[in-house]
N, C-alpha and C positions, 0 to 999 in steps of 0.2 A: 573535625566533623563528628556529629553524634552517631553512635552505632544504631543499627536496626532501623534505619529510615525506610518506611514501607513504600516510598515513592522512588521513581527512577528517571534518569535522563537518557537512558540507553534506548536508542531507537530499535523497534522491533521486538524487544524483550517484554514478555508479559510481567508487569509489576505485581508486587504483593497487593497493592491497592489498585484493583482493576475493575472497570465498569464494562461488563459484557455487552456486546452488541448482539443480543440473543436472536433478534428477528433476522438480521443479516446472516448470522452463523447458521441458523436452522434452515434458511432458504437455500443456501448453497449445499449444505450437507444433505438435506432431503432430496435435492435434485440429483446429486452425485450417487446417492445410495439407492435411488430408484432402479428397479429391474429394467425399465425402459426409459433411461434418462432423456429428458427432452433436450438437454445440452450436455456435452462433455467438456465444455469450456466456460469459464466465468472470468469477468474482469472486475477488479475493485479499483475505483478511481477516487482520488482525494488529494488535497493539498499536503505539502510537507507537514508532518507532525499531527495529521488528523487521525492516525491510528489504523491506517489500512494494512500495514505490515503486521501489526499486532493481531488484527482480525485474521489475516492469513495464517499466522502462527497458531492461533487458537483453533482454526479449522483443521490444520494439519495434525495438531495434538489430539483433537477429538477423533478424527478418522483413524489415527495410529493406534487408538485403544483397541481396535478390532483387528484380528489376524487376517481379515479379508483384504486389508489395505496395506500397500507399500507406498512410501513417499520418497521423492527425491527433490532436493532444492538445487536450482540451477542459477548461475550468475548470468545476468543478461548481457554483460559486457564482453563475455568470452565467446568461444565457439560452442554454441548451444548443443549442437548434435554430438560433437565429440565429448562434451562434458556429460551429457546424458548417458552416452554409451559407457563411459568410464565409471559412472556412479552405479549403473546397472551391473557391471562386472563386479563391483565391490560388494553388491548384495549377496553374491554367491548363492544363487537361487536353488540350485541342486548340484549334485556331483557331476552329472553329464554336462551341464552348462559350464560349470567351473573348469572342468577338464577341457572342454572345447575352447574356451577363451584363453586358457593357460598354454595349451599345447598346439592349438590350431592356428591362432593368430593373436596379434595384439594391435593396438591402435598407434599409428604413426602420427607425427605432428600434423600432417596434411589430412588426417581423418581416414586414411586407408589402412586396411589390415595387412600386416606382413606375416606370411605363413611361417610358422616355426617348426611344426611337426610334419609337414607335408601331408598330402592326401586330402586335406580339408579345403584347399584353395584359399584364395585371398578374399576376405570379406571386409567391407568398409564399415564405418560406424553405424550406418542404417541397418546393415545386416546383423550386427550385434544387438541392436535395439529390437529387431523383429524376433531374433532367437529368444531374447529375454522375455518379450511379451507373449510368445508362444508358450513358454514355461508357466508364466503367470496365469494365462488363460486356462491352461490345463489344471492348474491348482485351484481354480475357482476364485482367484484373487483379482484385485484391481490396482492400477498404478496411478498415483497422483503426482503430477509434475508441477512444481511451483516456481514461478519466475518473479522476482521482486523488482520493482521500478523498471518495467519494460520500456525499451526505446526502439524506434524503427532503425533497422540495420540490415546489412546483407545476411548476417548470421540468423537474425530473426525471420527474415523472409524465407530462407532455406528451411529452417526448422518448421515454420508454419506450413509450408508445402508438404513436407514429409509427415507432419502431424495429421493433416487432412487425409493423406493416404492411409495412415494407420487406423484412423477412425473408419474409413471406407472398408477396410479389411476386417472390421469388427473386432479390433483388439480392445481390451478393457483399459484404455488409457484416458486419463482426464487431465485437464490443464487449468491452473488457477494463476492469474497474473495480477499484479498491482501496478499502478502508474499514476503520474501526474496527469491532469486533464489534457494538457497540450500534447503529451506523449501518447496517451491513449487515443486521442483524436487522430494523431498522425498515423498510428499503427492501424487503426480501423479504416482509415481512408487511403491506405497504401494500396495501389492496384494489385499488388501481389498478395495482399492479406485480406481480401474482400470477405472471406468467410467470417472474420471477426465482427463485421457489421451486424451479423445475426446473433452474435454472442451476447447473452444476458450481462448486464452491467449494473453494479451497485455503486452508487455515489455516496461516499461517507458523509453522514450528517453530524452536526454537533452533538456532543453528549448531553444527556438530560441534566438540566440544572438541578432538578429535584434529586436525582441520584447523586450528583456531586455534593449537594448540600448534606445528604445523608452520610456519605463517606467522610466528609470533613468533620461533621458533628460527632460521629462515632470515633474517628481516629484521634481528634484533638480534644474530645470531651467538651464541645462547645454547645451553647444554646442554639436553637434553630435559627434565630435571627442573625447571629454572628456568622454561623456557617453559611447561611444564604448569601450574606454580603461577600464572603470569600468566593463562593461558587459563582456569583455574578461577575466577579473580576475575570474569570476564565472564559466567559461567553460560550462555554461548552467545548472549547478547543482542547483536544485530548492532551497535547503536549503542555499547554498551560495548566491543565489540571494536575499533571505530574510535577511540573516545575514549581508551581506555587506550593504544592504539597512538600516538595523538597526544602524550599527555603523557609516555609512557615514551621516545619518540624524542627529545623535547625536553629531558627532565630526568634521564635515567638516569645521566648522568655527574656531575650536580651536586647532586642531592637524594636523601635516603634514601627508602626505599619508603613509609614511613608518610606522608611529605609528598606524594609522588606520588599516593597514594590520596586525600588531601585534595583535590588538584586534580581528580582524577577525579570525586569526589563533587560538586564545584562545577559541573562540566560536566553531569553527569547531572541535577543539580537545575535548572540554568538552561535546558537544552535540552529536557528531557523530563519529569522526575518531577513538577515543580510543576504542569504542565498535566494530567498523569494524576491527580494528587491532587485538583485542583480539580474534576474531573469525577465524583468518587466521592460516594456518599451518606454521610451521617453514620455509619450502621451499617457500611458498607463500610470506612470509615476506622477504626472501632473494631476491626474484625476484623484489618485490616492491622497496626495498632499493637500488637495483642496478640501477634502472632507475632514471635518473635525470630529470629535467624539459625539456620538448620538446621531439621530436622524437628521438628514439635510434635504431640503427641497431640490429636486432635479432642476427646476426652473432657475433657482439661485445659482446652482453649480454651472449651468450652461452660460449664464451671464458672466460669472466670475472667470470661466475658462474661455469665454468668447467662442462658444461652440454651439452649433445648431442642435436642436433636440434629436434629430435623426442621426447626426454624427455621434452625439453623446451616447445614444442608445446602443450603438455598436460596441463602444468601450464598456458600457455598463453590463451588457449581456455577457461579454467575454470575461470580465472580472468576476461576475457572479458564478460563471461556470468554473473559473479557476479557484473559487472558494474564498475570494478576497472581499466581495461585496455581498450584501443581502438587501432585499427590498421589503422592509417591514410593513409598508402600506403603499397604496398607489401614489406615485409622484414623489416618493422619498427613497433615499438609499442611506446605508450606513456601512461602516467597516465591519467585516465579519470576524476579524481576528482581534483579540484583546490587546489594547495598548499599542496597536500597530501604527496609529496616527502619530502618537507622541514619538515613538522610536523612529519612524520613517522620516520625520522632519529633521532628524539629526544627520541624515545621510547627505 
């Protein structure tokens, strides 16, 4: 492989060739930075490979430039409360707090504090979090908690309940989460997580074809028309922008375009599309398979699938929310992801 490839296939990592979602980034940062924030929680929703984790990483990096902000990244699949408490201990906020957590208690597997020095009593993980936030508040700082690819779980429900209490107690704590449409929907509609229904949500949109064109033209020293054709292949899908950049950087001097596209298809299949496909229902798969490249009349699809327009609209709306379909004009649909039709027909 050639050295110094400016593109990357690593999910969540900010690549050298990066198109900033400036509007989304500024919306969240300005909200969190406000003296009277209208919300201390934000959700970022998008399909796999759309760039939601990269956006969250960019927001964290931007806020971390200020001494006012502390940030902790939490794994959604673990015990969120315990994980948060452990990471706050690791920050070593001040001598008093460090001494307290080292000599007064530690965290057991079950999340409860085991007294070591006597006199401090036993504190659970929530107690550690409140002690840490008390220090953070006194120092005039704020804490950002990030959770990537959130899913509904008992751990999430418990954490959400405690987070609400922390907000009610006026602690300077903020929460930023990413997730797939179906997981965000499930979390927001969980009876135990109703406060998330009022949480602002950003749905990741495709990248600008104009900006992708500019990046490709500059990186590969292409004329505008050739760069525009390359950009069009990606359909603005963030992972495709990176993947096509990777293979074009590597093979543009040694392989014809049709073979470069085969390598692109292999990457899309291995890294993203196979996972997306496996999560679809049988009827969702039938709808996807029936749509060829380009716009297709809904009427023709209904006839082909032997499905009423009202029934089809349910699948269409769900697939649009999942980020798999778009409706370019009334009565038409097309696949949102590049080359998804060709690849999915091989499954």
